[in-house]
C-alpha positions as CSV (number, residue, x, y, z in Angstrom):
1,X,-0.6,18.4,-25.8
2,X,2.9,19.9,-25.0
3,X,5.7,17.3,-25.2
4,X,8.6,19.4,-24.3
5,X,10.3,18.7,-21.0
6,X,11.8,22.1,-20.7
7,X,10.3,25.6,-20.7
8,X,10.1,27.6,-23.8
9,X,11.5,31.1,-24.1
10,X,10.4,33.6,-26.7
11,X,13.1,34.7,-29.2
12,X,13.2,36.6,-32.3
13,X,16.3,36.3,-34.4
14,X,17.4,34.9,-37.9
15,X,19.3,31.8,-38.5
16,X,20.2,29.7,-41.7
17,X,19.4,26.0,-41.9
18,X,21.6,23.8,-44.1
19,X,20.5,20.3,-45.2
20,X,22.9,17.4,-45.9
21,X,22.1,18.0,-49.6
22,X,23.5,21.5,-49.5
23,X,20.2,23.3,-49.5
24,X,20.0,26.5,-47.4
25,X,16.8,28.0,-45.8
26,X,16.6,31.3,-44.1
27,X,14.5,30.9,-40.9
28,X,13.5,33.0,-37.8
29,X,13.7,31.6,-34.3
30,X,10.3,32.0,-32.5
31,X,11.1,30.2,-29.3
32,X,14.0,28.2,-27.6
33,X,14.1,25.6,-25.1
34,X,17.2,23.6,-23.8
35,X,16.3,20.8,-26.2
36,X,14.8,22.5,-29.3
37,X,13.9,25.4,-31.4
38,X,10.7,26.5,-33.2
39,X,11.3,28.3,-36.3
40,X,9.4,30.2,-38.9
41,X,10.6,29.6,-42.5
42,X,8.4,32.1,-44.6
43,X,6.9,29.3,-46.6
44,X,10.1,27.3,-47.4
45,X,9.9,23.8,-46.5
46,X,12.1,21.3,-44.9
47,X,10.6,18.0,-44.5
48,X,10.1,16.0,-41.1
49,X,12.9,13.5,-40.3
50,X,15.7,15.5,-41.9
51,X,18.9,16.5,-40.0
52,X,19.9,20.2,-40.6
53,X,22.7,22.3,-39.3
54,X,21.6,25.6,-37.8
55,X,24.0,28.5,-38.3
56,X,23.5,31.2,-35.5
57,X,24.3,34.9,-35.8
58,X,27.4,36.0,-33.9
59,X,25.4,37.9,-31.3
60,X,23.3,34.7,-30.3
61,X,26.2,32.2,-30.1
62,X,26.2,32.5,-26.3
63,X,22.8,30.9,-26.1
64,X,24.2,27.6,-27.0
65,X,28.0,28.1,-26.8
66,X,28.6,27.7,-30.5
67,X,28.0,29.0,-34.0
68,X,26.6,25.7,-35.2
69,X,23.9,23.5,-33.9
70,X,22.6,20.2,-35.3
71,X,18.9,19.5,-35.2
72,X,16.4,17.0,-36.3
73,X,13.2,18.3,-37.8
74,X,10.5,16.8,-35.6
75,X,7.7,18.6,-37.3
76,X,7.1,20.8,-40.3
77,X,3.8,22.6,-40.7
78,X,3.1,25.5,-43.3
79,X,6.2,27.5,-42.6
80,X,6.8,26.5,-39.0
81,X,9.5,23.9,-38.1
82,X,10.2,22.2,-34.7
83,X,13.8,21.2,-34.2
84,X,15.0,18.7,-31.7
85,X,18.5,19.7,-30.9
86,X,21.3,17.2,-30.4
87,X,25.0,16.4,-31.3
88,X,24.4,12.7,-32.0
89,X,22.2,13.0,-35.2
90,X,24.1,11.7,-38.2
């Protein structure tokens, strides 16, 4: 069952995820909504419940008006991560 309130738009670009512990993971954005991202991580894992910083490439900063996003890993399954975006995550 779909839980998103906003429609998804297919995308295909690379980002870097950084955890609070300093771990970096290369990822590819698969789709975007106004509240989240679905990412492919090529087998790298970031567990559910973790807050990550997303570093966008320069040519995609206009999507969100910033180079950096903060996201909460809502789910992580075999190389796919769902991020809930927000500024209030600690």
